[in-house]
C-alpha positions as CSV (number, residue, x, y, z in Angstrom):
1,M,0.0,0.0,0.0
2,S,1.4,3.4,-1.0
3,P,1.9,6.1,1.7
4,L,-0.7,8.2,-0.1
5,T,-3.3,5.4,0.0
6,S,-2.5,4.8,3.7
7,K,-3.0,8.5,4.4
8,N,-6.3,8.5,2.5
9,N,-7.5,5.5,4.5
10,E,-6.5,7.2,7.8
11,D,-8.4,10.4,6.7
12,I,-11.5,8.4,5.9
13,R,-11.3,6.6,9.2
14,E,-10.9,9.9,11.2
15,T,-13.8,11.5,9.2
16,R,-16.0,8.5,9.9
17,K,-15.1,8.5,13.6
18,K,-15.9,12.2,13.8
19,Q,-19.3,11.6,12.1
20,I,-20.2,8.9,14.6
21,E,-19.1,11.0,17.6
22,L,-21.1,14.0,16.5
23,A,-24.2,11.9,16.0
24,A,-23.7,10.2,19.3
25,L,-23.1,13.5,21.1
26,V,-26.6,14.8,19.9
27,I,-28.4,11.6,20.8
28,F,-26.7,11.1,24.2
29,A,-27.4,14.8,25.0
30,K,-31.1,14.3,24.3
31,N,-31.6,10.8,25.7
32,G,-28.9,10.2,28.2
33,Y,-26.6,7.2,28.4
34,M,-29.0,4.4,29.5
35,R,-31.8,5.3,27.1
36,T,-29.6,5.6,24.0
37,K,-29.4,2.7,21.6
38,M,-26.6,2.3,19.1
39,S,-29.2,1.9,16.3
40,V,-30.5,5.4,17.0
41,I,-26.9,6.8,16.8
42,A,-26.4,5.0,13.5
43,N,-29.6,6.4,12.2
44,E,-28.5,10.0,13.2
45,A,-25.1,9.4,11.6
46,K,-26.8,7.9,8.5
47,I,-24.6,4.8,8.6
48,S,-25.2,1.2,9.5
49,E,-25.1,0.1,13.1
50,G,-22.5,-2.5,12.2
51,L,-20.1,0.2,11.0
52,I,-20.1,1.9,14.4
53,Y,-18.8,-1.3,15.9
54,R,-15.9,-1.3,13.5
55,Y,-14.7,1.9,15.3
56,Y,-16.1,1.4,18.8
57,K,-16.4,-1.9,20.6
58,S,-19.3,-0.8,22.7
59,K,-21.7,2.0,23.6
60,E,-19.6,2.5,26.8
61,Q,-16.4,3.0,24.7
62,L,-18.1,5.5,22.4
63,F,-19.6,7.4,25.4
64,L,-16.2,7.6,27.2
65,S,-14.5,8.8,24.0
66,I,-16.9,11.7,23.7
67,V,-16.5,12.6,27.4
68,E,-12.7,12.6,27.0
69,V,-12.9,14.9,24.0
70,L,-15.3,17.3,25.7
71,M,-13.2,17.5,28.8
72,K,-10.0,18.2,26.9
73,E,-11.7,20.9,24.8
74,S,-13.1,22.5,28.0
75,S,-9.6,22.5,29.6
76,R,-8.0,23.9,26.5
77,E,-10.6,26.7,26.3
78,I,-9.9,27.8,29.8
79,E,-6.1,27.7,29.2
80,L,-6.5,29.8,26.0
81,L,-8.7,32.2,27.9
82,N,-5.9,32.8,30.5
83,Q,-3.5,33.5,27.6
84,M,-5.6,35.8,25.4
85,D,-5.2,39.5,25.1
86,G,-8.0,41.8,26.3
87,T,-9.6,42.9,29.5
88,P,-11.1,40.5,32.0
89,L,-14.5,41.5,30.8
90,E,-13.6,40.7,27.2
91,Q,-12.3,37.3,28.3
92,I,-15.5,36.4,30.3
93,T,-17.6,37.7,27.4
94,L,-15.7,35.5,24.9
95,L,-16.1,32.4,27.2
96,T,-19.8,33.1,27.5
97,Q,-20.2,33.4,23.7
98,K,-18.4,30.1,23.2
99,M,-20.5,28.4,25.8
100,L,-23.7,29.5,24.1
101,E,-22.7,28.5,20.6
102,E,-24.9,25.6,19.4
103,Q,-22.2,23.0,19.3
104,S,-21.0,23.9,22.7
105,K,-24.5,23.9,24.1
106,I,-24.9,20.3,22.9
107,G,-21.7,19.4,24.7
108,F,-22.8,21.0,27.9
109,M,-26.2,19.2,27.7
110,F,-24.4,15.9,27.2
111,I,-22.3,16.5,30.3
112,E,-25.4,17.5,32.3
113,E,-27.2,14.4,31.3
114,A,-24.2,12.3,32.2
115,K,-24.1,13.9,35.7
116,K,-27.7,12.9,36.3
117,E,-27.3,9.2,35.5
118,D,-26.4,6.6,38.0
119,E,-25.2,4.0,35.6
120,V,-22.6,5.8,33.5
121,P,-19.2,4.1,33.4
122,R,-17.0,4.8,36.4
123,R,-14.3,6.4,34.3
124,V,-16.9,8.9,33.0
125,T,-17.9,9.8,36.6
126,D,-14.2,10.3,37.5
127,L,-13.5,12.5,34.5
128,I,-16.6,14.7,35.0
129,Q,-15.7,15.2,38.7
130,S,-12.1,16.2,37.7
131,Y,-13.5,18.9,35.3
132,S,-16.4,20.1,37.4
133,D,-18.0,23.5,37.1
134,Q,-16.3,24.5,40.3
135,N,-12.9,23.7,38.9
136,I,-13.7,25.9,35.9
137,I,-14.8,28.7,38.2
138,N,-11.6,28.3,40.3
139,H,-9.6,29.0,37.1
140,L,-11.7,32.1,36.4
141,I,-11.4,33.6,39.8
142,P,-8.0,35.4,39.2
143,I,-9.5,36.9,36.0
144,F,-12.5,38.0,37.8
145,I,-10.5,39.6,40.7
146,K,-8.3,41.4,38.2
147,G,-11.5,42.7,36.6
148,Q,-12.8,43.9,39.9
149,E,-9.5,45.7,40.6
150,Q,-9.9,47.4,37.2
151,G,-13.5,48.4,38.0
152,E,-15.1,46.1,35.3
153,F,-16.9,43.6,37.6
154,I,-19.1,44.1,40.6
155,P,-17.5,44.0,44.0
156,G,-17.9,41.0,46.4
157,D,-16.9,37.4,46.6
158,A,-15.5,36.4,43.2
159,Q,-16.4,32.7,43.6
160,K,-20.0,33.5,44.6
161,N,-20.5,36.0,41.8
162,L,-19.0,33.6,39.2
163,S,-21.0,30.7,40.5
164,W,-24.3,32.6,40.2
165,Y,-23.4,33.9,36.8
166,F,-22.5,30.5,35.4
167,Y,-25.6,29.0,37.1
168,V,-27.7,31.3,35.0
169,V,-25.7,30.5,31.8
170,N,-26.1,26.8,32.5
171,L,-29.8,27.2,32.8
172,I,-29.9,28.8,29.4
173,I,-27.7,26.2,27.9
174,N,-30.0,23.4,29.1
175,D,-33.2,25.1,27.9
176,E,-33.9,24.2,24.3
177,H,-36.5,26.9,23.6
178,G,-36.2,29.9,26.0
179,D,-39.1,32.1,26.8
180,L,-42.0,31.5,24.2
181,E,-42.3,35.2,23.4
182,Y,-38.8,36.7,24.0
183,G,-36.4,33.7,23.5
184,F,-33.1,33.9,25.3
185,P,-31.5,36.9,27.0
186,S,-28.6,38.4,25.1
187,I,-25.0,38.1,26.3
188,K,-25.0,41.8,27.0
189,M,-27.9,41.3,29.3
190,L,-26.3,38.3,31.0
191,L,-23.2,40.3,31.7
192,R,-25.2,42.8,33.7
193,L,-25.2,40.1,36.5
194,I,-21.4,40.6,37.0
195,K,-20.5,43.9,35.2
196,N,-19.9,47.0,37.3
197,P,-22.6,49.4,36.2
198,S,-20.6,52.5,37.0
């Protein structure tokens, strides 16, 4: 087999895996781990169920793979946030925008579903605990305190203010429709919870 053919095969394999994982992400986010069947994932991915098993030995392996990817992405986003230029307010605004993007929302819904279930694989529970909301907030506290010192954020306990803020953001993420008449609040409106009005 030529190197070019081998590269093409690897590209096809990676594309197919990504297709399966994206479909599984949507279905797991909607139905949770226990109520999801591989046949439903196959239908969402528009492939045969047998083809999924060529890439993943079991539903558990597929689920764990998605959790690992989401946790790594979450960790990377926080690290990039700490390195980016801009004021603390701009950094928190960017993080909020990313969290509310459609693909990110599905990822957060997936994790929230996984947290609720009693019978997810043990490795999944351990991973989710190691990347908890509180861990993310702990990474953001120095940014928030810096913003308070610069007059961008409201005074008070940084951890408490961030916890309330992301509690509201998480409620929006997990709501598929928003208010029937007005939809979802804008990011600008959400930021009023933590932005110093003066």
